[in-house]
Chimera marker file (.cmm) of the C-alpha trace (Angstrom):
<marker_set name="trace">
<marker id="1" x="-27.600" y="40.101" z="14.826" r="1" g="1" b="0" radius="0.5"/>
<marker id="2" x="-29.634" y="42.778" z="13.145" r="1" g="1" b="0" radius="0.5"/>
<marker id="3" x="-33.356" y="42.414" z="13.116" r="1" g="1" b="0" radius="0.5"/>
<marker id="4" x="-35.654" y="43.566" z="10.387" r="1" g="1" b="0" radius="0.5"/>
<marker id="5" x="-36.547" y="47.138" z="11.199" r="1" g="1" b="0" radius="0.5"/>
<marker id="6" x="-40.269" y="46.847" z="11.721" r="1" g="1" b="0" radius="0.5"/>
<marker id="7" x="-43.504" y="45.353" z="10.594" r="1" g="1" b="0" radius="0.5"/>
<marker id="8" x="-45.910" y="47.815" z="9.083" r="1" g="1" b="0" radius="0.5"/>
<marker id="9" x="-49.601" y="48.236" z="9.784" r="1" g="1" b="0" radius="0.5"/>
<marker id="10" x="-51.751" y="45.318" z="8.729" r="1" g="1" b="0" radius="0.5"/>
<marker id="11" x="-53.849" y="46.248" z="5.701" r="1" g="1" b="0" radius="0.5"/>
<marker id="12" x="-56.643" y="44.663" z="3.723" r="1" g="1" b="0" radius="0.5"/>
<marker id="13" x="-56.011" y="42.933" z="0.425" r="1" g="1" b="0" radius="0.5"/>
<marker id="14" x="-58.268" y="40.933" z="-1.850" r="1" g="1" b="0" radius="0.5"/>
<marker id="15" x="-56.969" y="37.594" z="-0.519" r="1" g="1" b="0" radius="0.5"/>
<marker id="16" x="-56.905" y="38.444" z="3.180" r="1" g="1" b="0" radius="0.5"/>
<marker id="17" x="-54.656" y="40.638" z="5.333" r="1" g="1" b="0" radius="0.5"/>
<marker id="18" x="-51.303" y="41.928" z="4.079" r="1" g="1" b="0" radius="0.5"/>
<marker id="19" x="-48.216" y="42.098" z="6.273" r="1" g="1" b="0" radius="0.5"/>
<marker id="20" x="-45.097" y="43.885" z="5.070" r="1" g="1" b="0" radius="0.5"/>
<marker id="21" x="-41.785" y="44.732" z="6.670" r="1" g="1" b="0" radius="0.5"/>
<marker id="22" x="-38.529" y="46.470" z="5.833" r="1" g="1" b="0" radius="0.5"/>
<marker id="23" x="-35.452" y="44.270" z="5.668" r="1" g="1" b="0" radius="0.5"/>
<marker id="24" x="-31.981" y="45.137" z="6.855" r="1" g="1" b="0" radius="0.5"/>
<marker id="25" x="-28.641" y="44.079" z="5.463" r="1" g="1" b="0" radius="0.5"/>
<marker id="26" x="-26.246" y="42.163" z="7.667" r="1" g="1" b="0" radius="0.5"/>
<marker id="27" x="-23.225" y="42.678" z="5.401" r="1" g="1" b="0" radius="0.5"/>
<marker id="28" x="-22.129" y="45.795" z="3.472" r="1" g="1" b="0" radius="0.5"/>
<marker id="29" x="-25.360" y="47.659" z="4.228" r="1" g="1" b="0" radius="0.5"/>
<marker id="30" x="-23.832" y="51.135" z="4.322" r="1" g="1" b="0" radius="0.5"/>
<marker id="31" x="-24.137" y="51.883" z="0.598" r="1" g="1" b="0" radius="0.5"/>
<marker id="32" x="-26.943" y="54.184" z="-0.490" r="1" g="1" b="0" radius="0.5"/>
<marker id="33" x="-26.165" y="54.152" z="-4.219" r="1" g="1" b="0" radius="0.5"/>
<marker id="34" x="-29.058" y="51.943" z="-5.323" r="1" g="1" b="0" radius="0.5"/>
<marker id="35" x="-32.796" y="51.881" z="-4.723" r="1" g="1" b="0" radius="0.5"/>
<marker id="36" x="-32.356" y="49.367" z="-1.885" r="1" g="1" b="0" radius="0.5"/>
<marker id="37" x="-29.557" y="48.292" z="0.425" r="1" g="1" b="0" radius="0.5"/>
<marker id="38" x="-27.573" y="45.181" z="-0.604" r="1" g="1" b="0" radius="0.5"/>
<marker id="39" x="-28.979" y="41.962" z="0.775" r="1" g="1" b="0" radius="0.5"/>
<marker id="40" x="-25.586" y="40.582" z="1.813" r="1" g="1" b="0" radius="0.5"/>
<marker id="41" x="-26.940" y="37.022" z="1.552" r="1" g="1" b="0" radius="0.5"/>
<marker id="42" x="-27.293" y="34.378" z="-1.155" r="1" g="1" b="0" radius="0.5"/>
<marker id="43" x="-31.068" y="34.655" z="-0.893" r="1" g="1" b="0" radius="0.5"/>
<marker id="44" x="-33.805" y="36.507" z="0.922" r="1" g="1" b="0" radius="0.5"/>
<marker id="45" x="-35.769" y="34.333" z="3.357" r="1" g="1" b="0" radius="0.5"/>
<marker id="46" x="-37.848" y="35.081" z="6.438" r="1" g="1" b="0" radius="0.5"/>
<marker id="47" x="-39.597" y="33.002" z="9.075" r="1" g="1" b="0" radius="0.5"/>
<marker id="48" x="-43.036" y="34.397" z="9.893" r="1" g="1" b="0" radius="0.5"/>
<marker id="49" x="-45.342" y="33.310" z="12.709" r="1" g="1" b="0" radius="0.5"/>
<marker id="50" x="-48.856" y="34.334" z="13.625" r="1" g="1" b="0" radius="0.5"/>
<marker id="51" x="-49.590" y="33.667" z="17.298" r="1" g="1" b="0" radius="0.5"/>
<marker id="52" x="-52.499" y="34.253" z="19.619" r="1" g="1" b="0" radius="0.5"/>
<marker id="53" x="-52.891" y="33.245" z="23.259" r="1" g="1" b="0" radius="0.5"/>
<marker id="54" x="-49.536" y="31.388" z="23.234" r="1" g="1" b="0" radius="0.5"/>
<marker id="55" x="-50.611" y="29.253" z="20.243" r="1" g="1" b="0" radius="0.5"/>
<marker id="56" x="-48.852" y="29.342" z="16.870" r="1" g="1" b="0" radius="0.5"/>
<marker id="57" x="-51.583" y="29.554" z="14.218" r="1" g="1" b="0" radius="0.5"/>
<marker id="58" x="-49.195" y="29.781" z="11.270" r="1" g="1" b="0" radius="0.5"/>
<marker id="59" x="-45.461" y="29.407" z="10.651" r="1" g="1" b="0" radius="0.5"/>
<marker id="60" x="-44.262" y="29.989" z="7.101" r="1" g="1" b="0" radius="0.5"/>
<marker id="61" x="-41.083" y="30.850" z="5.231" r="1" g="1" b="0" radius="0.5"/>
<marker id="62" x="-41.311" y="33.832" z="2.895" r="1" g="1" b="0" radius="0.5"/>
<marker id="63" x="-38.980" y="34.767" z="0.049" r="1" g="1" b="0" radius="0.5"/>
<marker id="64" x="-39.949" y="38.450" z="0.105" r="1" g="1" b="0" radius="0.5"/>
<marker id="65" x="-40.698" y="41.002" z="2.849" r="1" g="1" b="0" radius="0.5"/>
<marker id="66" x="-44.453" y="40.479" z="2.581" r="1" g="1" b="0" radius="0.5"/>
<marker id="67" x="-47.107" y="37.854" z="3.325" r="1" g="1" b="0" radius="0.5"/>
<marker id="68" x="-50.865" y="37.742" z="3.137" r="1" g="1" b="0" radius="0.5"/>
<marker id="69" x="-52.819" y="36.061" z="5.921" r="1" g="1" b="0" radius="0.5"/>
<marker id="70" x="-55.271" y="33.714" z="4.193" r="1" g="1" b="0" radius="0.5"/>
<marker id="71" x="-58.939" y="34.298" z="4.981" r="1" g="1" b="0" radius="0.5"/>
<marker id="72" x="-59.174" y="30.773" z="6.427" r="1" g="1" b="0" radius="0.5"/>
<marker id="73" x="-56.433" y="31.562" z="8.962" r="1" g="1" b="0" radius="0.5"/>
<marker id="74" x="-57.954" y="34.967" z="9.759" r="1" g="1" b="0" radius="0.5"/>
<marker id="75" x="-61.258" y="33.195" z="10.499" r="1" g="1" b="0" radius="0.5"/>
<marker id="76" x="-59.468" y="30.919" z="13.037" r="1" g="1" b="0" radius="0.5"/>
<marker id="77" x="-58.281" y="33.878" z="15.089" r="1" g="1" b="0" radius="0.5"/>
<marker id="78" x="-60.400" y="35.012" z="18.019" r="1" g="1" b="0" radius="0.5"/>
<marker id="79" x="-61.338" y="38.674" z="18.524" r="1" g="1" b="0" radius="0.5"/>
<marker id="80" x="-58.560" y="40.402" z="20.468" r="1" g="1" b="0" radius="0.5"/>
<marker id="81" x="-54.791" y="40.612" z="20.310" r="1" g="1" b="0" radius="0.5"/>
<marker id="82" x="-52.730" y="38.502" z="17.883" r="1" g="1" b="0" radius="0.5"/>
<marker id="83" x="-49.021" y="38.809" z="17.154" r="1" g="1" b="0" radius="0.5"/>
<marker id="84" x="-47.003" y="38.604" z="13.946" r="1" g="1" b="0" radius="0.5"/>
<marker id="85" x="-43.330" y="37.661" z="14.424" r="1" g="1" b="0" radius="0.5"/>
<marker id="86" x="-40.807" y="37.897" z="11.577" r="1" g="1" b="0" radius="0.5"/>
<marker id="87" x="-37.137" y="36.828" z="11.622" r="1" g="1" b="0" radius="0.5"/>
<marker id="88" x="-34.617" y="37.003" z="8.800" r="1" g="1" b="0" radius="0.5"/>
<marker id="89" x="-33.019" y="33.653" z="7.931" r="1" g="1" b="0" radius="0.5"/>
<marker id="90" x="-29.392" y="33.420" z="6.853" r="1" g="1" b="0" radius="0.5"/>
<marker id="91" x="-27.114" y="30.624" z="5.704" r="1" g="1" b="0" radius="0.5"/>
<marker id="92" x="-24.239" y="32.466" z="7.403" r="1" g="1" b="0" radius="0.5"/>
<marker id="93" x="-25.829" y="33.690" z="10.652" r="1" g="1" b="0" radius="0.5"/>
<marker id="94" x="-28.826" y="31.390" z="11.087" r="1" g="1" b="0" radius="0.5"/>
<marker id="95" x="-32.117" y="32.832" z="12.263" r="1" g="1" b="0" radius="0.5"/>
<marker id="96" x="-32.021" y="36.413" z="13.468" r="1" g="1" b="0" radius="0.5"/>
<marker id="97" x="-34.124" y="37.774" z="16.320" r="1" g="1" b="0" radius="0.5"/>
<marker id="98" x="-37.842" y="38.177" z="15.778" r="1" g="1" b="0" radius="0.5"/>
<marker id="99" x="-39.449" y="41.556" z="15.210" r="1" g="1" b="0" radius="0.5"/>
<marker id="100" x="-42.979" y="41.522" z="16.642" r="1" g="1" b="0" radius="0.5"/>
<marker id="101" x="-46.136" y="43.480" z="16.071" r="1" g="1" b="0" radius="0.5"/>
<marker id="102" x="-49.363" y="42.931" z="17.930" r="1" g="1" b="0" radius="0.5"/>
<marker id="103" x="-52.621" y="43.817" z="16.219" r="1" g="1" b="0" radius="0.5"/>
<marker id="104" x="-56.303" y="43.646" z="17.044" r="1" g="1" b="0" radius="0.5"/>
<marker id="105" x="-58.398" y="40.986" z="15.347" r="1" g="1" b="0" radius="0.5"/>
<marker id="106" x="-61.951" y="42.231" z="14.860" r="1" g="1" b="0" radius="0.5"/>
<link id1="1" id2="2" r="1" g="1" b="0" radius="0.2"/>
<link id1="2" id2="3" r="1" g="1" b="0" radius="0.2"/>
<link id1="3" id2="4" r="1" g="1" b="0" radius="0.2"/>
<link id1="4" id2="5" r="1" g="1" b="0" radius="0.2"/>
<link id1="5" id2="6" r="1" g="1" b="0" radius="0.2"/>
<link id1="6" id2="7" r="1" g="1" b="0" radius="0.2"/>
<link id1="7" id2="8" r="1" g="1" b="0" radius="0.2"/>
<link id1="8" id2="9" r="1" g="1" b="0" radius="0.2"/>
<link id1="9" id2="10" r="1" g="1" b="0" radius="0.2"/>
<link id1="10" id2="11" r="1" g="1" b="0" radius="0.2"/>
<link id1="11" id2="12" r="1" g="1" b="0" radius="0.2"/>
<link id1="12" id2="13" r="1" g="1" b="0" radius="0.2"/>
<link id1="13" id2="14" r="1" g="1" b="0" radius="0.2"/>
<link id1="14" id2="15" r="1" g="1" b="0" radius="0.2"/>
<link id1="15" id2="16" r="1" g="1" b="0" radius="0.2"/>
<link id1="16" id2="17" r="1" g="1" b="0" radius="0.2"/>
<link id1="17" id2="18" r="1" g="1" b="0" radius="0.2"/>
<link id1="18" id2="19" r="1" g="1" b="0" radius="0.2"/>
<link id1="19" id2="20" r="1" g="1" b="0" radius="0.2"/>
<link id1="20" id2="21" r="1" g="1" b="0" radius="0.2"/>
<link id1="21" id2="22" r="1" g="1" b="0" radius="0.2"/>
<link id1="22" id2="23" r="1" g="1" b="0" radius="0.2"/>
<link id1="23" id2="24" r="1" g="1" b="0" radius="0.2"/>
<link id1="24" id2="25" r="1" g="1" b="0" radius="0.2"/>
<link id1="25" id2="26" r="1" g="1" b="0" radius="0.2"/>
<link id1="26" id2="27" r="1" g="1" b="0" radius="0.2"/>
<link id1="27" id2="28" r="1" g="1" b="0" radius="0.2"/>
<link id1="28" id2="29" r="1" g="1" b="0" radius="0.2"/>
<link id1="29" id2="30" r="1" g="1" b="0" radius="0.2"/>
<link id1="30" id2="31" r="1" g="1" b="0" radius="0.2"/>
<link id1="31" id2="32" r="1" g="1" b="0" radius="0.2"/>
<link id1="32" id2="33" r="1" g="1" b="0" radius="0.2"/>
<link id1="33" id2="34" r="1" g="1" b="0" radius="0.2"/>
<link id1="34" id2="35" r="1" g="1" b="0" radius="0.2"/>
<link id1="35" id2="36" r="1" g="1" b="0" radius="0.2"/>
<link id1="36" id2="37" r="1" g="1" b="0" radius="0.2"/>
<link id1="37" id2="38" r="1" g="1" b="0" radius="0.2"/>
<link id1="38" id2="39" r="1" g="1" b="0" radius="0.2"/>
<link id1="39" id2="40" r="1" g="1" b="0" radius="0.2"/>
<link id1="40" id2="41" r="1" g="1" b="0" radius="0.2"/>
<link id1="41" id2="42" r="1" g="1" b="0" radius="0.2"/>
<link id1="42" id2="43" r="1" g="1" b="0" radius="0.2"/>
<link id1="43" id2="44" r="1" g="1" b="0" radius="0.2"/>
<link id1="44" id2="45" r="1" g="1" b="0" radius="0.2"/>
<link id1="45" id2="46" r="1" g="1" b="0" radius="0.2"/>
<link id1="46" id2="47" r="1" g="1" b="0" radius="0.2"/>
<link id1="47" id2="48" r="1" g="1" b="0" radius="0.2"/>
<link id1="48" id2="49" r="1" g="1" b="0" radius="0.2"/>
<link id1="49" id2="50" r="1" g="1" b="0" radius="0.2"/>
<link id1="50" id2="51" r="1" g="1" b="0" radius="0.2"/>
<link id1="51" id2="52" r="1" g="1" b="0" radius="0.2"/>
<link id1="52" id2="53" r="1" g="1" b="0" radius="0.2"/>
<link id1="53" id2="54" r="1" g="1" b="0" radius="0.2"/>
<link id1="54" id2="55" r="1" g="1" b="0" radius="0.2"/>
<link id1="55" id2="56" r="1" g="1" b="0" radius="0.2"/>
<link id1="56" id2="57" r="1" g="1" b="0" radius="0.2"/>
<link id1="57" id2="58" r="1" g="1" b="0" radius="0.2"/>
<link id1="58" id2="59" r="1" g="1" b="0" radius="0.2"/>
<link id1="59" id2="60" r="1" g="1" b="0" radius="0.2"/>
<link id1="60" id2="61" r="1" g="1" b="0" radius="0.2"/>
<link id1="61" id2="62" r="1" g="1" b="0" radius="0.2"/>
<link id1="62" id2="63" r="1" g="1" b="0" radius="0.2"/>
<link id1="63" id2="64" r="1" g="1" b="0" radius="0.2"/>
<link id1="64" id2="65" r="1" g="1" b="0" radius="0.2"/>
<link id1="65" id2="66" r="1" g="1" b="0" radius="0.2"/>
<link id1="66" id2="67" r="1" g="1" b="0" radius="0.2"/>
<link id1="67" id2="68" r="1" g="1" b="0" radius="0.2"/>
<link id1="68" id2="69" r="1" g="1" b="0" radius="0.2"/>
<link id1="69" id2="70" r="1" g="1" b="0" radius="0.2"/>
<link id1="70" id2="71" r="1" g="1" b="0" radius="0.2"/>
<link id1="71" id2="72" r="1" g="1" b="0" radius="0.2"/>
<link id1="72" id2="73" r="1" g="1" b="0" radius="0.2"/>
<link id1="73" id2="74" r="1" g="1" b="0" radius="0.2"/>
<link id1="74" id2="75" r="1" g="1" b="0" radius="0.2"/>
<link id1="75" id2="76" r="1" g="1" b="0" radius="0.2"/>
<link id1="76" id2="77" r="1" g="1" b="0" radius="0.2"/>
<link id1="77" id2="78" r="1" g="1" b="0" radius="0.2"/>
<link id1="78" id2="79" r="1" g="1" b="0" radius="0.2"/>
<link id1="79" id2="80" r="1" g="1" b="0" radius="0.2"/>
<link id1="80" id2="81" r="1" g="1" b="0" radius="0.2"/>
<link id1="81" id2="82" r="1" g="1" b="0" radius="0.2"/>
<link id1="82" id2="83" r="1" g="1" b="0" radius="0.2"/>
<link id1="83" id2="84" r="1" g="1" b="0" radius="0.2"/>
<link id1="84" id2="85" r="1" g="1" b="0" radius="0.2"/>
<link id1="85" id2="86" r="1" g="1" b="0" radius="0.2"/>
<link id1="86" id2="87" r="1" g="1" b="0" radius="0.2"/>
<link id1="87" id2="88" r="1" g="1" b="0" radius="0.2"/>
<link id1="88" id2="89" r="1" g="1" b="0" radius="0.2"/>
<link id1="89" id2="90" r="1" g="1" b="0" radius="0.2"/>
<link id1="90" id2="91" r="1" g="1" b="0" radius="0.2"/>
<link id1="91" id2="92" r="1" g="1" b="0" radius="0.2"/>
<link id1="92" id2="93" r="1" g="1" b="0" radius="0.2"/>
<link id1="93" id2="94" r="1" g="1" b="0" radius="0.2"/>
<link id1="94" id2="95" r="1" g="1" b="0" radius="0.2"/>
<link id1="95" id2="96" r="1" g="1" b="0" radius="0.2"/>
<link id1="96" id2="97" r="1" g="1" b="0" radius="0.2"/>
<link id1="97" id2="98" r="1" g="1" b="0" radius="0.2"/>
<link id1="98" id2="99" r="1" g="1" b="0" radius="0.2"/>
<link id1="99" id2="100" r="1" g="1" b="0" radius="0.2"/>
<link id1="100" id2="101" r="1" g="1" b="0" radius="0.2"/>
<link id1="101" id2="102" r="1" g="1" b="0" radius="0.2"/>
<link id1="102" id2="103" r="1" g="1" b="0" radius="0.2"/>
<link id1="103" id2="104" r="1" g="1" b="0" radius="0.2"/>
<link id1="104" id2="105" r="1" g="1" b="0" radius="0.2"/>
<link id1="105" id2="106" r="1" g="1" b="0" radius="0.2"/>
</marker_set>
């Protein structure tokens, strides 16, 4: 199973903290004719988790390769390391492996 390529650096947005990632195609992803690779799925869905100290603080499904951490959730996190995990969901293949990025909560 292919994983999404990577999560990008966490950045500030007006509603909280923005997380973005680059998706990969599982089927027919070799074409470079368009602005993006073909999805190869009926829909685009991801499972995203925010964890810290072995506790899941959030688990959401996203329909695009982006999510904003709400300020209320950010306030729950303790100073130190927290991890964002993102997996692509598929009706054909099920859940793919998680891509992870650890960041510092300040």
